[in-house]
PABA-421720 format. One record per residue (C-alpha): residue number from 0; residue in one letter; x, y, z. Coordinates in nm, 3 decimals. Example, Ala and Ser with C-alpha at 12.3 -4.5 7.8 and 13.67 -1.06 7.14 Angstrom:
2
{nr: 0; rest: a; east: 1.230; north: -0.450; up: 0.780}
{nr: 1; rest: s; east: 1.367; north: -0.106; up: 0.714}
This chain:
332
{nr: 0; rest: m; east: -0.001; north: -1.468; up: -2.749}
{nr: 1; rest: t; east: -0.213; north: -1.582; up: -3.045}
{nr: 2; rest: r; east: -0.192; north: -1.434; up: -3.392}
{nr: 3; rest: w; east: -0.547; north: -1.305; up: -3.352}
{nr: 4; rest: s; east: -0.461; north: -1.109; up: -3.038}
{nr: 5; rest: v; east: -0.148; north: -0.969; up: -3.203}
{nr: 6; rest: f; east: -0.355; north: -0.863; up: -3.505}
{nr: 7; rest: l; east: -0.619; north: -0.703; up: -3.282}
{nr: 8; rest: r; east: -0.362; north: -0.508; up: -3.085}
{nr: 9; rest: l; east: -0.194; north: -0.391; up: -3.403}
{nr: 10; rest: l; east: -0.529; north: -0.285; up: -3.548}
{nr: 11; rest: l; east: -0.620; north: -0.084; up: -3.238}
{nr: 12; rest: a; east: -0.277; north: 0.077; up: -3.226}
{nr: 13; rest: l; east: -0.307; north: 0.180; up: -3.591}
{nr: 14; rest: a; east: -0.656; north: 0.318; up: -3.528}
{nr: 15; rest: v; east: -0.534; north: 0.533; up: -3.240}
{nr: 16; rest: a; east: -0.226; north: 0.652; up: -3.430}
{nr: 17; rest: g; east: -0.425; north: 0.719; up: -3.746}
{nr: 18; rest: g; east: -0.693; north: 0.909; up: -3.561}
{nr: 19; rest: a; east: -0.432; north: 1.121; up: -3.384}
{nr: 20; rest: v; east: -0.262; north: 1.205; up: -3.715}
{nr: 21; rest: l; east: -0.589; north: 1.304; up: -3.885}
{nr: 22; rest: l; east: -0.686; north: 1.524; up: -3.593}
{nr: 23; rest: a; east: -0.343; north: 1.687; up: -3.593}
{nr: 24; rest: v; east: -0.370; north: 1.763; up: -3.966}
{nr: 25; rest: y; east: -0.723; north: 1.905; up: -3.942}
{nr: 26; rest: r; east: -0.704; north: 2.053; up: -3.593}
{nr: 27; rest: d; east: -0.774; north: 2.403; up: -3.726}
{nr: 28; rest: r; east: -1.125; north: 2.288; up: -3.812}
{nr: 29; rest: f; east: -1.207; north: 2.201; up: -3.450}
{nr: 30; rest: d; east: -1.407; north: 2.505; up: -3.354}
{nr: 31; rest: p; east: -1.555; north: 2.497; up: -3.000}
{nr: 32; rest: a; east: -1.865; north: 2.673; up: -3.134}
{nr: 33; rest: l; east: -1.925; north: 2.394; up: -3.387}
{nr: 34; rest: i; east: -1.871; north: 2.128; up: -3.120}
{nr: 35; rest: e; east: -2.118; north: 2.310; up: -2.896}
{nr: 36; rest: q; east: -2.380; north: 2.319; up: -3.169}
{nr: 37; rest: a; east: -2.338; north: 1.949; up: -3.245}
{nr: 38; rest: i; east: -2.379; north: 1.851; up: -2.880}
{nr: 39; rest: v; east: -2.680; north: 2.074; up: -2.823}
{nr: 40; rest: a; east: -2.848; north: 1.925; up: -3.132}
{nr: 41; rest: i; east: -2.874; north: 1.581; up: -2.971}
{nr: 42; rest: e; east: -3.054; north: 1.675; up: -2.650}
{nr: 43; rest: p; east: -3.127; north: 1.505; up: -2.409}
{nr: 44; rest: w; east: -2.812; north: 1.301; up: -2.477}
{nr: 45; rest: a; east: -2.588; north: 1.606; up: -2.463}
{nr: 46; rest: p; east: -2.413; north: 1.519; up: -2.131}
{nr: 47; rest: l; east: -2.337; north: 1.164; up: -2.244}
{nr: 48; rest: a; east: -2.219; north: 1.290; up: -2.583}
{nr: 49; rest: h; east: -1.992; north: 1.544; up: -2.416}
{nr: 50; rest: v; east: -1.834; north: 1.284; up: -2.186}
{nr: 51; rest: l; east: -1.784; north: 1.045; up: -2.479}
{nr: 52; rest: l; east: -1.634; north: 1.321; up: -2.692}
{nr: 53; rest: f; east: -1.396; north: 1.421; up: -2.412}
{nr: 54; rest: t; east: -1.290; north: 1.057; up: -2.371}
{nr: 55; rest: i; east: -1.217; north: 1.008; up: -2.741}
{nr: 56; rest: a; east: -1.046; north: 1.346; up: -2.768}
{nr: 57; rest: t; east: -0.811; north: 1.258; up: -2.483}
{nr: 58; rest: v; east: -0.713; north: 0.928; up: -2.645}
{nr: 59; rest: l; east: -0.655; north: 1.099; up: -2.981}
{nr: 60; rest: f; east: -0.444; north: 1.384; up: -2.841}
{nr: 61; rest: v; east: -0.700; north: 1.660; up: -2.893}
{nr: 62; rest: p; east: -0.625; north: 1.938; up: -2.641}
{nr: 63; rest: g; east: -0.863; north: 1.891; up: -2.350}
{nr: 64; rest: a; east: -0.906; north: 2.267; up: -2.316}
{nr: 65; rest: i; east: -1.114; north: 2.274; up: -2.636}
{nr: 66; rest: v; east: -1.373; north: 2.024; up: -2.512}
{nr: 67; rest: g; east: -1.347; north: 2.150; up: -2.155}
{nr: 68; rest: l; east: -1.445; north: 2.502; up: -2.260}
{nr: 69; rest: v; east: -1.750; north: 2.360; up: -2.432}
{nr: 70; rest: g; east: -1.845; north: 2.180; up: -2.110}
{nr: 71; rest: g; east: -1.826; north: 2.501; up: -1.911}
{nr: 72; rest: v; east: -2.030; north: 2.696; up: -2.163}
{nr: 73; rest: l; east: -2.299; north: 2.432; up: -2.213}
{nr: 74; rest: f; east: -2.349; north: 2.292; up: -1.866}
{nr: 75; rest: g; east: -2.237; north: 2.566; up: -1.630}
{nr: 76; rest: p; east: -1.971; north: 2.560; up: -1.357}
{nr: 77; rest: v; east: -2.110; north: 2.269; up: -1.151}
{nr: 78; rest: w; east: -2.238; north: 2.017; up: -1.404}
{nr: 79; rest: g; east: -1.975; north: 2.127; up: -1.653}
{nr: 80; rest: t; east: -1.700; north: 2.046; up: -1.403}
{nr: 81; rest: l; east: -1.854; north: 1.706; up: -1.334}
{nr: 82; rest: f; east: -1.891; north: 1.612; up: -1.701}
{nr: 83; rest: n; east: -1.545; north: 1.743; up: -1.790}
{nr: 84; rest: l; east: -1.387; north: 1.553; up: -1.500}
{nr: 85; rest: v; east: -1.561; north: 1.227; up: -1.588}
{nr: 86; rest: g; east: -1.464; north: 1.260; up: -1.954}
{nr: 87; rest: a; east: -1.102; north: 1.347; up: -1.873}
{nr: 88; rest: t; east: -1.075; north: 1.056; up: -1.629}
{nr: 89; rest: l; east: -1.225; north: 0.806; up: -1.873}
{nr: 90; rest: g; east: -0.998; north: 0.934; up: -2.149}
{nr: 91; rest: a; east: -0.692; north: 0.917; up: -1.925}
{nr: 92; rest: t; east: -0.784; north: 0.562; up: -1.828}
{nr: 93; rest: a; east: -0.840; north: 0.455; up: -2.190}
{nr: 94; rest: a; east: -0.502; north: 0.600; up: -2.292}
{nr: 95; rest: f; east: -0.337; north: 0.429; up: -1.992}
{nr: 96; rest: l; east: -0.479; north: 0.090; up: -2.092}
{nr: 97; rest: t; east: -0.391; north: 0.145; up: -2.458}
{nr: 98; rest: a; east: -0.027; north: 0.206; up: -2.367}
{nr: 99; rest: r; east: -0.012; north: -0.083; up: -2.123}
{nr: 100; rest: y; east: -0.158; north: -0.347; up: -2.352}
{nr: 101; rest: i; east: -0.141; north: -0.221; up: -2.709}
{nr: 102; rest: a; east: 0.096; north: 0.060; up: -2.807}
{nr: 103; rest: s; east: 0.386; north: 0.050; up: -2.560}
{nr: 104; rest: d; east: 0.660; north: 0.070; up: -2.825}
{nr: 105; rest: w; east: 0.498; north: 0.372; up: -2.991}
{nr: 106; rest: v; east: 0.462; north: 0.553; up: -2.657}
{nr: 107; rest: r; east: 0.827; north: 0.489; up: -2.568}
{nr: 108; rest: r; east: 0.941; north: 0.645; up: -2.895}
{nr: 109; rest: k; east: 0.708; north: 0.940; up: -2.850}
{nr: 110; rest: a; east: 0.810; north: 1.016; up: -2.491}
{nr: 111; rest: g; east: 1.186; north: 0.989; up: -2.545}
{nr: 112; rest: g; east: 1.439; north: 1.014; up: -2.263}
{nr: 113; rest: r; east: 1.195; north: 1.182; up: -2.025}
{nr: 114; rest: l; east: 1.001; north: 0.857; up: -2.001}
{nr: 115; rest: q; east: 1.260; north: 0.679; up: -1.789}
{nr: 116; rest: r; east: 1.253; north: 0.960; up: -1.534}
{nr: 117; rest: l; east: 0.877; north: 0.930; up: -1.514}
{nr: 118; rest: i; east: 0.890; north: 0.551; up: -1.476}
{nr: 119; rest: t; east: 1.150; north: 0.585; up: -1.202}
{nr: 120; rest: g; east: 0.936; north: 0.843; up: -1.024}
{nr: 121; rest: v; east: 0.627; north: 0.621; up: -1.035}
{nr: 122; rest: e; east: 0.825; north: 0.315; up: -0.923}
{nr: 123; rest: e; east: 0.946; north: 0.507; up: -0.618}
{nr: 124; rest: e; east: 0.644; north: 0.722; up: -0.535}
{nr: 125; rest: g; east: 0.348; north: 0.527; up: -0.674}
{nr: 126; rest: w; east: 0.017; north: 0.713; up: -0.671}
{nr: 127; rest: r; east: 0.185; north: 1.016; up: -0.508}
{nr: 128; rest: f; east: 0.384; north: 1.077; up: -0.827}
{nr: 129; rest: v; east: 0.064; north: 1.056; up: -1.032}
{nr: 130; rest: a; east: -0.103; north: 1.302; up: -0.795}
{nr: 131; rest: f; east: 0.187; north: 1.545; up: -0.818}
{nr: 132; rest: a; east: 0.199; north: 1.520; up: -1.198}
{nr: 133; rest: r; east: -0.174; north: 1.590; up: -1.221}
{nr: 134; rest: l; east: -0.149; north: 1.892; up: -0.994}
{nr: 135; rest: v; east: 0.173; north: 2.017; up: -1.156}
{nr: 136; rest: p; east: 0.188; north: 1.880; up: -1.513}
{nr: 137; rest: l; east: 0.538; north: 1.752; up: -1.597}
{nr: 138; rest: f; east: 0.436; north: 1.623; up: -1.940}
{nr: 139; rest: p; east: 0.166; north: 1.728; up: -2.185}
{nr: 140; rest: f; east: -0.156; north: 1.585; up: -2.039}
{nr: 141; rest: n; east: -0.244; north: 1.354; up: -2.328}
{nr: 142; rest: l; east: 0.105; north: 1.207; up: -2.357}
{nr: 143; rest: l; east: 0.130; north: 1.172; up: -1.979}
{nr: 144; rest: n; east: -0.173; north: 0.940; up: -1.980}
{nr: 145; rest: y; east: 0.001; north: 0.704; up: -2.219}
{nr: 146; rest: a; east: 0.334; north: 0.726; up: -2.037}
{nr: 147; rest: f; east: 0.177; north: 0.619; up: -1.708}
{nr: 148; rest: g; east: 0.054; north: 0.305; up: -1.881}
{nr: 149; rest: l; east: 0.414; north: 0.187; up: -1.916}
{nr: 150; rest: t; east: 0.473; north: 0.191; up: -1.541}
{nr: 151; rest: r; east: 0.380; north: -0.074; up: -1.286}
{nr: 152; rest: i; east: 0.130; north: 0.138; up: -1.100}
{nr: 153; rest: r; east: -0.202; north: -0.031; up: -1.032}
{nr: 154; rest: l; east: -0.491; north: 0.084; up: -1.248}
{nr: 155; rest: l; east: -0.713; north: 0.163; up: -0.948}
{nr: 156; rest: h; east: -0.444; north: 0.379; up: -0.784}
{nr: 157; rest: y; east: -0.388; north: 0.561; up: -1.112}
{nr: 158; rest: v; east: -0.759; north: 0.628; up: -1.168}
{nr: 159; rest: i; east: -0.826; north: 0.753; up: -0.814}
{nr: 160; rest: a; east: -0.517; north: 0.977; up: -0.805}
{nr: 161; rest: s; east: -0.603; north: 1.118; up: -1.146}
{nr: 162; rest: l; east: -0.968; north: 1.177; up: -1.061}
{nr: 163; rest: v; east: -0.896; north: 1.355; up: -0.735}
{nr: 164; rest: c; east: -0.598; north: 1.562; up: -0.848}
{nr: 165; rest: m; east: -0.741; north: 1.667; up: -1.185}
{nr: 166; rest: f; east: -1.040; north: 1.816; up: -1.006}
{nr: 167; rest: p; east: -0.883; north: 2.158; up: -0.918}
{nr: 168; rest: g; east: -0.764; north: 2.225; up: -1.271}
{nr: 169; rest: t; east: -1.086; north: 2.101; up: -1.427}
{nr: 170; rest: l; east: -1.289; north: 2.320; up: -1.193}
{nr: 171; rest: a; east: -1.077; north: 2.626; up: -1.273}
{nr: 172; rest: y; east: -1.098; north: 2.593; up: -1.652}
{nr: 173; rest: t; east: -1.469; north: 2.510; up: -1.647}
{nr: 174; rest: w; east: -1.552; north: 2.812; up: -1.433}
{nr: 175; rest: l; east: -1.332; north: 3.028; up: -1.653}
{nr: 176; rest: a; east: -1.527; north: 2.915; up: -1.960}
{nr: 177; rest: y; east: -1.855; north: 2.984; up: -1.785}
{nr: 178; rest: a; east: -1.733; north: 3.328; up: -1.680}
{nr: 179; rest: g; east: -1.655; north: 3.403; up: -2.044}
{nr: 180; rest: r; east: -2.007; north: 3.304; up: -2.144}
{nr: 181; rest: e; east: -2.154; north: 3.524; up: -1.874}
{nr: 182; rest: a; east: -1.935; north: 3.816; up: -1.983}
{nr: 183; rest: l; east: -2.049; north: 3.781; up: -2.344}
{nr: 184; rest: a; east: -2.409; north: 3.778; up: -2.222}
{nr: 185; rest: g; east: -2.348; north: 4.096; up: -2.020}
{nr: 186; rest: h; east: -2.421; north: 3.938; up: -1.681}
{nr: 187; rest: d; east: -2.268; north: 4.083; up: -1.364}
{nr: 188; rest: t; east: -2.183; north: 3.734; up: -1.231}
{nr: 189; rest: a; east: -1.903; north: 3.705; up: -1.488}
{nr: 190; rest: i; east: -1.662; north: 3.895; up: -1.264}
{nr: 191; rest: r; east: -1.730; north: 3.668; up: -0.966}
{nr: 192; rest: y; east: -1.689; north: 3.348; up: -1.165}
{nr: 193; rest: g; east: -1.377; north: 3.481; up: -1.334}
{nr: 194; rest: l; east: -1.215; north: 3.569; up: -1.001}
{nr: 195; rest: i; east: -1.292; north: 3.223; up: -0.863}
{nr: 196; rest: a; east: -1.135; north: 3.059; up: -1.166}
{nr: 197; rest: l; east: -0.824; north: 3.280; up: -1.149}
{nr: 198; rest: a; east: -0.787; north: 3.207; up: -0.776}
{nr: 199; rest: l; east: -0.794; north: 2.833; up: -0.848}
{nr: 200; rest: l; east: -0.539; north: 2.869; up: -1.127}
{nr: 201; rest: a; east: -0.313; north: 3.071; up: -0.895}
{nr: 202; rest: a; east: -0.341; north: 2.800; up: -0.629}
{nr: 203; rest: i; east: -0.241; north: 2.538; up: -0.886}
{nr: 204; rest: a; east: 0.056; north: 2.751; up: -0.994}
{nr: 205; rest: f; east: 0.178; north: 2.768; up: -0.633}
{nr: 206; rest: a; east: 0.126; north: 2.395; up: -0.573}
{nr: 207; rest: p; east: 0.493; north: 2.297; up: -0.638}
{nr: 208; rest: r; east: 0.618; north: 2.544; up: -0.377}
{nr: 209; rest: i; east: 0.359; north: 2.428; up: -0.125}
{nr: 210; rest: i; east: 0.445; north: 2.062; up: -0.181}
{nr: 211; rest: r; east: 0.818; north: 2.130; up: -0.145}
{nr: 212; rest: r; east: 0.754; north: 2.317; up: 0.180}
{nr: 213; rest: i; east: 0.547; north: 2.030; up: 0.318}
{nr: 214; rest: r; east: 0.817; north: 1.782; up: 0.225}
{nr: 215; rest: s; east: 1.086; north: 1.995; up: 0.386}
{nr: 216; rest: r; east: 0.900; north: 1.965; up: 0.717}
{nr: 217; rest: m; east: 0.891; north: 1.586; up: 0.711}
{nr: 218; rest: p; east: 1.061; north: 1.429; up: 1.014}
{nr: 219; rest: f; east: 1.282; north: 1.221; up: 0.784}
{nr: 220; rest: r; east: 1.448; north: 1.231; up: 0.446}
{nr: 221; rest: w; east: 1.397; north: 0.987; up: 0.162}
{nr: 222; rest: m; east: 1.679; north: 0.754; up: 0.063}
{nr: 223; rest: d; east: 1.684; north: 0.564; up: -0.265}
{nr: 224; rest: a; east: 1.794; north: 0.202; up: -0.282}
{nr: 225; rest: a; east: 2.098; north: 0.293; up: -0.492}
{nr: 226; rest: e; east: 2.191; north: 0.566; up: -0.245}
{nr: 227; rest: l; east: 2.172; north: 0.329; up: 0.052}
{nr: 228; rest: s; east: 2.377; north: 0.065; up: -0.129}
{nr: 229; rest: g; east: 2.646; north: 0.320; up: -0.218}
{nr: 230; rest: e; east: 2.667; north: 0.486; up: 0.125}
{nr: 231; rest: i; east: 2.615; north: 0.193; up: 0.359}
{nr: 232; rest: d; east: 2.990; north: 0.140; up: 0.418}
{nr: 233; rest: h; east: 3.074; north: 0.488; up: 0.547}
{nr: 234; rest: l; east: 2.727; north: 0.585; up: 0.675}
{nr: 235; rest: q; east: 2.716; north: 0.283; up: 0.909}
{nr: 236; rest: p; east: 2.340; north: 0.317; up: 0.964}
{nr: 237; rest: t; east: 2.113; north: 0.122; up: 1.192}
{nr: 238; rest: i; east: 1.865; north: -0.040; up: 0.957}
{nr: 239; rest: i; east: 1.526; north: -0.105; up: 1.114}
{nr: 240; rest: d; east: 1.279; north: -0.317; up: 0.920}
{nr: 241; rest: v; east: 0.931; north: -0.241; up: 1.050}
{nr: 242; rest: r; east: 0.749; north: -0.522; up: 0.871}
{nr: 243; rest: g; east: 0.595; north: -0.811; up: 1.058}
{nr: 244; rest: a; east: 0.819; north: -1.104; up: 1.153}
{nr: 245; rest: d; east: 0.660; north: -1.322; up: 0.884}
{nr: 246; rest: e; east: 0.741; north: -1.063; up: 0.617}
{nr: 247; rest: f; east: 1.095; north: -1.017; up: 0.745}
{nr: 248; rest: v; east: 1.175; north: -1.375; up: 0.644}
{nr: 249; rest: g; east: 0.922; north: -1.381; up: 0.360}
{nr: 250; rest: p; east: 0.974; north: -1.381; up: -0.018}
{nr: 251; rest: l; east: 1.114; north: -1.026; up: -0.026}
{nr: 252; rest: g; east: 1.378; north: -1.118; up: 0.233}
{nr: 253; rest: h; east: 1.557; north: -0.847; up: 0.427}
{nr: 254; rest: i; east: 1.870; north: -0.637; up: 0.418}
{nr: 255; rest: p; east: 2.148; north: -0.824; up: 0.603}
{nr: 256; rest: g; east: 2.213; north: -0.674; up: 0.946}
{nr: 257; rest: a; east: 1.870; north: -0.511; up: 0.971}
{nr: 258; rest: r; east: 1.676; north: -0.522; up: 1.294}
{nr: 259; rest: n; east: 1.316; north: -0.636; up: 1.281}
{nr: 260; rest: v; east: 1.092; north: -0.411; up: 1.494}
{nr: 261; rest: p; east: 0.734; north: -0.423; up: 1.359}
{nr: 262; rest: v; east: 0.580; north: -0.077; up: 1.354}
{nr: 263; rest: g; east: 0.302; north: -0.185; up: 1.589}
{nr: 264; rest: e; east: 0.560; north: -0.287; up: 1.850}
{nr: 265; rest: l; east: 0.780; north: 0.019; up: 1.809}
{nr: 266; rest: p; east: 0.632; north: 0.240; up: 2.087}
{nr: 267; rest: r; east: 0.697; north: -0.022; up: 2.358}
{nr: 268; rest: r; east: 1.039; north: -0.119; up: 2.223}
{nr: 269; rest: l; east: 1.194; north: 0.226; up: 2.199}
{nr: 270; rest: h; east: 1.424; north: 0.143; up: 2.490}
{nr: 271; rest: e; east: 1.597; north: -0.114; up: 2.269}
{nr: 272; rest: l; east: 1.704; north: 0.167; up: 2.034}
{nr: 273; rest: s; east: 1.832; north: 0.415; up: 2.293}
{nr: 274; rest: a; east: 2.195; north: 0.329; up: 2.216}
{nr: 275; rest: v; east: 2.154; north: 0.433; up: 1.850}
{nr: 276; rest: r; east: 1.954; north: 0.751; up: 1.913}
{nr: 277; rest: d; east: 2.234; north: 0.971; up: 1.774}
{nr: 278; rest: r; east: 2.324; north: 0.747; up: 1.479}
{nr: 279; rest: p; east: 2.173; north: 0.745; up: 1.129}
{nr: 280; rest: i; east: 1.866; north: 0.523; up: 1.117}
{nr: 281; rest: v; east: 1.722; north: 0.384; up: 0.794}
{nr: 282; rest: l; east: 1.365; north: 0.255; up: 0.812}
{nr: 283; rest: v; east: 1.250; north: -0.017; up: 0.576}
{nr: 284; rest: c; east: 0.919; north: -0.192; up: 0.505}
{nr: 285; rest: r; east: 0.764; north: -0.359; up: 0.201}
{nr: 286; rest: t; east: 0.707; north: -0.028; up: 0.020}
{nr: 287; rest: d; east: 0.754; north: 0.278; up: 0.243}
{nr: 288; rest: k; east: 0.418; north: 0.355; up: 0.406}
{nr: 289; rest: r; east: 0.486; north: 0.184; up: 0.738}
{nr: 290; rest: s; east: 0.841; north: 0.320; up: 0.735}
{nr: 291; rest: a; east: 0.712; north: 0.677; up: 0.715}
{nr: 292; rest: s; east: 0.477; north: 0.613; up: 1.009}
{nr: 293; rest: a; east: 0.764; north: 0.463; up: 1.208}
{nr: 294; rest: a; east: 0.983; north: 0.766; up: 1.129}
{nr: 295; rest: a; east: 0.716; north: 0.996; up: 1.273}
{nr: 296; rest: l; east: 0.704; north: 0.786; up: 1.593}
{nr: 297; rest: l; east: 1.083; north: 0.791; up: 1.631}
{nr: 298; rest: h; east: 1.097; north: 1.164; up: 1.564}
{nr: 299; rest: d; east: 0.844; north: 1.227; up: 1.841}
{nr: 300; rest: a; east: 1.063; north: 1.014; up: 2.070}
{nr: 301; rest: g; east: 1.368; north: 1.233; up: 2.007}
{nr: 302; rest: f; east: 1.541; north: 1.056; up: 1.718}
{nr: 303; rest: r; east: 1.664; north: 1.303; up: 1.457}
{nr: 304; rest: d; east: 1.879; north: 1.143; up: 1.183}
{nr: 305; rest: l; east: 1.601; north: 0.943; up: 1.020}
{nr: 306; rest: r; east: 1.584; north: 0.818; up: 0.662}
{nr: 307; rest: v; east: 1.318; north: 0.611; up: 0.486}
{nr: 308; rest: l; east: 1.409; north: 0.369; up: 0.209}
{nr: 309; rest: r; east: 1.195; north: 0.487; up: -0.080}
{nr: 310; rest: g; east: 1.004; north: 0.196; up: -0.229}
{nr: 311; rest: g; east: 1.115; north: -0.034; up: 0.054}
{nr: 312; rest: m; east: 1.219; north: -0.394; up: -0.007}
{nr: 313; rest: e; east: 1.031; north: -0.402; up: -0.335}
{nr: 314; rest: q; east: 1.261; north: -0.130; up: -0.470}
{nr: 315; rest: w; east: 1.569; north: -0.286; up: -0.311}
{nr: 316; rest: d; east: 1.504; north: -0.626; up: -0.466}
{nr: 317; rest: r; east: 1.410; north: -0.473; up: -0.801}
{nr: 318; rest: h; east: 1.759; north: -0.321; up: -0.824}
{nr: 319; rest: g; east: 1.919; north: -0.651; up: -0.725}
{nr: 320; rest: f; east: 2.138; north: -0.510; up: -0.446}
{nr: 321; rest: n; east: 2.324; north: -0.754; up: -0.224}
{nr: 322; rest: i; east: 2.525; north: -0.644; up: 0.075}
{nr: 323; rest: a; east: 2.553; north: -0.980; up: 0.249}
{nr: 324; rest: d; east: 2.923; north: -1.008; up: 0.174}
{nr: 325; rest: r; east: 3.017; north: -0.662; up: 0.305}
{nr: 326; rest: n; east: 3.230; north: -0.649; up: 0.616}
{nr: 327; rest: a; east: 3.105; north: -0.314; up: 0.743}
{nr: 328; rest: p; east: 2.842; north: -0.345; up: 1.016}
{nr: 329; rest: v; east: 2.499; north: -0.219; up: 0.921}
{nr: 330; rest: a; east: 2.324; north: -0.236; up: 1.254}
{nr: 331; rest: a; east: 2.415; north: -0.169; up: 1.609}
């Protein structure tokens, strides 16, 4: 890394930190009415200005609700939702990239011990963790954007999961702001818009319970790499690696004792597994997508004690586990 690139990164980090401090000190002066007037004054560039303002506000830790309310009031429930969502997504992406390439040390200090739990969750769940965090915020929104930048998740996966899963909340708050404007204007539609917004907020509040219920109905249970390594001696599972044969001996290797039954061949090779139908079965692939599909196939075929290695061989290798020298059998 050249001195120029180091200087540039330091300069950008100081600009972000300085801007956030100034906004925190003078946050009482950020009146939504004044922001609304400023945006309206630059018609026809108001939508672009709003999106840009939302993006900058997200990077500088300004509460998104302030700018989001302005979007609902100025542009209505439909266009306001669109502009708010675009601005929030661009801001979340900018903060993500800032943390990944510029201000990682500052973000680590700011997030504290909770950061490691988030990183672990993203390493194991990938975009699904991002989706869950957007639907059910685990961190303050602005800090969460930076924290995700410290994980290994791909930028495209992060952006798509954020865009899709921020939509319900953005829609609810935008419609709520528009309902408030209609109420102040004395329009009868305010009640309808307000009820829609409250219904969306209620759905978001119940999202954790719904997600837990869906997970409880999965035909398998997740198993972490550390858990499998610690329990493999007494659990005595049959480990089935459902990757292709070339991947089974590829750079990620395989867990010693595992059987290789590619997921595409599984339906016609079920007879080979009849002897282990009543034993614990751990399914493994590169990550865990094919393993989950294989678990559903086995469950439909009558297998019941099914586990999926969360994160697959990538997670196993990342933790550096080695069970080659164990005497306990790991496959039947």
